C-alpha positions, 0 to 999 in steps of 0.5 A: 179300108182293106178290112172293110172290103174283105168283110163286105166280100165275105158277107156277100159270099155268105149270103150268095151261098145261103140264098142261092137255090140248090140245084135239084135233079128230077126224073119221071115217076118210076124206080130209077135204081132198081138193084140192091147195092152189091157187096162182097165181103173180103176174107183177106182184107186189102190194106193200104196207107194214105197220108197218116191214115191206114185203110183196110178194105172190108168189102167190095162195094158197087152201088147205083142210087139216087142222091136224096141229099148231100152234106159237105164238111170242111172241119175235123179229121173226118172231113180230111178223109170224107168231105161229103156225105150222100143220102143214097136211095135205091129200089122203091126209094129211088122212085121220084113219086116216093121221093117227092113225099119224103123230106130228107135232112142231114145234120152232122154225120146223120140223116133224118126223114119225115113224111105226112103219109107213107108212100111205101111201107115204113120199113122199106124207107130205111132198108132202101136208103142210107147215109154214106160217108164218101172217101174219094180215092184221088183228086179226080174223084174229089172233083167229080163229087162237085158235079153231084146234085140233090136228086142225081143218079150215080153209080159208085164202085170201091170198098167199104173200109175201116180207117185207123191211125197210129194214135188210136183213132178209128172209123169203121163202116157198117157192112149191113143195110138194115142197121140203125143208130151209131155205126150204121153208116157206110164208110165208102172208099170210092174209086169210080164215080159215074153220074147218070143224070138226064142231059 
């Protein structure tokens, strides 16, 4: 009987998760995050350790952007560090009128987009958006991540980092906004997160 109750509970929770509508934040048409991400590459990289991981800060990073999509993770070494990826957008890609015409999807640690018509020039889509692996500094930032929804406007400050272990495992951030393919995502150690959604 106990196994049946547990099984039913798991099924109910699974269906609730799959069928519960995703909360989406919308803004009036117009650019909501006008500035480019601010990056200052470090000539003397800052280092620190957390658990089994060694961190090297490659650049200071400050970004205000719309969250076009989020993808949560709970399995694997990477998820211990980065429990969520955000597809972040700024400039023309933060305009709700543009967002509404582009379909954004995420799979694993990648993001994809498609559209029936280009609301902005093709090259501006990639130059003004990125899939970002979020590494929260502490539990306070981790808890704040749960409040971020699709469409949210956020400001985040911290570092683009490289992470290694003594066993030879490593994960390194891109330092460019115009690269694509493997290694093109930002690995972002977030020290401060501010959500700027309308009340």
